[in-house]
SEROVO-486048 format. One record per residue (C-alpha): residue in one letter; x, y, z. Coordinates in pm, 1 decimal. Example, Ala and Ser with C-alpha at 12.3 -4.5 7.8 and 13.67 -1.06 7.14 Angstrom:
<recs>
REC   res         c1         c2         c3
REC     A     1230.0     -450.0      780.0
REC     S     1367.0     -106.0      714.0
</recs>
This chain:
<recs>
REC   res         c1         c2         c3
REC     M      962.9     1502.5     -594.9
REC     N     1163.7     1248.5     -547.6
REC     T      952.4      935.5     -508.2
REC     K     1164.1      684.4     -370.1
REC     N     1153.7      788.4       20.9
REC     R      790.5      924.5      -23.8
REC     V      613.4      744.0      325.3
REC     Y      238.5      727.8      322.7
REC     N       -0.8      797.9      532.9
REC     L     -291.0      555.0      554.7
REC     H     -538.3      821.2      659.6
REC     A     -452.7     1051.1      355.8
REC     A     -511.5     1056.2      -10.2
REC     H     -296.3      806.8     -166.4
REC     S     -126.1      922.8     -513.5
REC     G       85.3      560.7     -536.1
REC     T       14.8      298.6     -719.9
REC     C     -113.1      -27.2     -590.0
REC     A      142.2     -237.7     -490.6
REC     E      307.7       63.5     -323.7
REC     M        6.0      115.0      -65.0
REC     S       -0.1     -273.2       -6.6
REC     A      341.9     -332.4       91.0
REC     D      312.3      -46.7      284.3
REC     F        9.0     -146.0      484.6
REC     E      156.7     -505.6      484.0
REC     Q      424.2     -342.3      640.3
REC     H      232.2     -259.1      928.8
REC     I      -42.6     -448.2     1026.4
REC     H       52.4     -812.5     1193.0
REC     L     -278.1    -1022.2     1149.9
REC     R     -288.1    -1344.9     1413.0
REC     Y     -593.5    -1561.0     1279.9
REC     Q     -620.9    -1576.1      854.6
REC     V     -933.0    -1706.2      637.2
REC     V     -779.8    -2031.5      408.3
REC     L    -1041.1    -2194.0      168.7
REC     A    -1038.2    -2566.5      276.0
REC     G    -1290.5    -2681.6       -1.0
REC     N    -1560.1    -2624.3     -160.0
REC     S    -1698.2    -2392.7      -26.6
REC     F    -1534.4    -2451.4      290.5
REC     F    -1297.5    -2245.5      506.3
REC     H    -1039.7    -2289.3      788.3
REC     I     -959.9    -1974.7     1043.7
REC     T     -593.6    -2037.1     1074.9
REC     E     -351.0    -1879.4     1296.1
REC     T      -79.9    -1734.7     1120.1
REC     A      202.3    -1785.2     1395.2
REC     T      147.9    -2212.8     1417.9
REC     G      -37.6    -2270.2     1119.3
REC     R     -317.3    -2448.1     1403.7
REC     V     -680.5    -2443.1     1270.4
REC     R     -900.8    -2251.6     1538.9
REC     G    -1236.7    -2271.8     1325.4
REC     F    -1405.3    -2346.3      969.0
REC     R    -1687.3    -2264.5      843.9
REC     I    -1948.1    -2302.0      508.2
REC     N    -1971.7    -1937.0      509.6
REC     H    -1673.3    -1696.2      329.0
REC     N    -1835.2    -1376.7      576.4
REC     D    -1887.6    -1552.0      854.2
REC     A    -1535.7    -1728.8      842.3
REC     C    -1404.9    -1350.2      852.9
REC     A    -1641.0    -1254.0     1105.7
REC     L    -1492.0    -1544.9     1351.0
REC     A    -1149.3    -1428.8     1245.6
REC     R    -1234.1    -1101.8     1328.8
REC     N    -1366.1    -1208.5     1699.3
REC     L    -1126.6    -1386.3     1752.7
REC     E     -870.2    -1072.8     1673.6
REC     V    -1053.6     -868.4     1936.6
REC     S    -1064.3    -1170.9     2174.3
REC     H     -703.2    -1298.0     2196.7
</recs>
């Protein structure tokens, strides 16, 4: 089986390496907001296109929730 031209379906069982799956996944997903550690237990939510901080939280789970909400609302 030729593995160089393998096409992955993210909904199917995956038989490749994690690096292959991650590379394929990153090609299709473009997130607008990213959670960035900005200090000791302090997180910025930055817009990936501009690098501007759009929010901040002291809890990582709350920061991720805010990033998801911003993704949906914009």
